[in-house]
C-alpha positions as CSV (number, residue, x, y, z in Angstrom):
1,X,77.5,89.5,89.3
2,X,74.9,89.6,86.6
3,X,75.1,86.9,83.9
4,X,76.0,89.4,81.2
5,X,78.8,90.8,83.4
6,X,80.1,87.3,83.8
7,X,79.9,86.3,80.1
8,X,80.3,89.6,78.3
9,X,82.4,89.1,75.2
10,X,84.3,92.5,75.6
11,X,84.4,93.5,79.2
12,X,82.9,90.6,81.2
13,X,84.8,88.4,83.5
14,X,85.0,85.7,80.8
15,X,86.9,88.0,78.5
16,X,89.2,89.2,81.3
17,X,90.1,85.7,82.2
18,X,90.6,84.6,78.6
19,X,92.9,87.7,78.1
20,X,95.2,86.0,80.7
21,X,94.7,82.5,79.5
22,X,93.2,81.9,76.0
23,X,92.5,78.3,76.9
24,X,90.2,79.1,79.7
25,X,86.6,78.0,79.2
26,X,83.5,79.7,80.4
27,X,80.8,77.4,81.8
28,X,77.5,79.0,82.7
29,X,76.0,77.8,85.9
30,X,73.0,75.6,85.2
31,X,71.6,76.1,88.7
32,X,71.4,79.8,87.8
33,X,69.6,79.0,84.5
34,X,67.1,76.8,86.4
35,X,66.5,79.6,88.9
36,X,65.8,82.0,86.1
37,X,63.3,79.6,84.5
38,X,61.6,79.0,87.9
39,X,61.4,82.7,88.7
40,X,59.9,83.4,85.3
41,X,57.3,80.6,85.6
42,X,56.4,81.8,89.0
43,X,55.7,85.3,87.6
44,X,53.4,83.9,85.0
45,X,51.4,81.8,87.6
46,X,51.3,84.8,89.9
47,X,50.1,87.1,87.2
48,X,47.3,84.6,86.4
49,X,46.3,84.3,90.0
50,X,46.4,88.0,90.5
51,X,44.2,88.6,87.5
52,X,41.7,86.0,88.9
53,X,41.7,87.7,92.3
54,X,41.3,91.2,90.8
55,X,38.5,89.9,88.5
56,X,36.5,88.6,91.5
57,X,37.4,91.3,94.1
58,X,36.6,94.3,92.0
59,X,33.0,93.3,91.4
60,X,30.6,92.5,94.2
61,X,28.3,90.8,91.7
62,X,31.1,88.5,90.5
63,X,32.3,87.8,94.0
64,X,28.7,86.9,95.0
65,X,28.4,84.6,92.0
66,X,31.7,82.9,93.0
67,X,30.5,82.4,96.5
68,X,27.0,81.1,95.3
69,X,28.7,78.7,92.9
70,X,30.7,77.1,95.7
71,X,27.6,76.9,97.9
72,X,25.6,75.3,95.1
73,X,28.3,72.8,94.2
74,X,29.3,72.0,97.7
75,X,26.4,72.6,100.2
76,X,27.4,72.5,103.8
77,X,31.1,73.1,103.0
78,X,33.0,76.3,104.0
79,X,33.2,78.9,101.2
80,X,36.8,79.5,100.2
81,X,38.0,83.0,99.6
82,X,41.0,83.8,97.4
83,X,43.7,85.9,99.1
84,X,45.7,88.7,97.6
85,X,49.3,88.0,96.7
86,X,51.8,89.6,98.9
87,X,54.3,91.8,97.1
88,X,56.9,91.5,99.8
89,X,56.5,88.2,101.6
90,X,57.0,84.8,99.8
91,X,55.2,83.1,102.7
92,X,52.2,85.4,101.9
93,X,52.3,84.4,98.3
94,X,52.3,80.7,99.3
95,X,49.2,81.3,101.5
96,X,47.4,83.0,98.6
97,X,48.2,80.2,96.2
98,X,47.1,77.5,98.7
99,X,43.8,79.3,99.0
100,X,43.2,78.7,95.3
101,X,43.9,75.0,95.8
102,X,41.1,74.9,98.4
103,X,38.5,76.0,95.9
104,X,37.3,72.6,94.6
105,X,36.5,73.6,91.0
106,X,39.8,75.5,90.7
107,X,41.8,72.6,91.9
108,X,40.3,70.0,89.6
109,X,38.3,68.2,92.4
110,X,35.0,69.2,90.9
111,X,35.4,67.2,87.7
112,X,36.2,64.0,89.5
113,X,33.3,64.4,92.1
114,X,30.7,65.9,89.9
115,X,31.4,64.5,86.5
């Protein structure tokens, strides 16, 4: 059931139970609240990542600058490519986010190594 269906003041499960017992208390599940917060924060992070991927992927010039920047900052190291987020597979989304962590100046490694 949706949260509103559960807690609805007029026709939700809460009101139906209270119509049978007025002393019944409705306690919203905190795990559900936490899940909603985590899902929403993941959407924000995903949207930011998707914007970055789109910004680089839609312009060969920007993509080349991204590659050149990595080669200049980290000569001899493998160039990291950002992967597109999967719309259907959470494992694919994890792989894409891990690819961002591999880019040194995106993960904060650049500031400590090249201060």
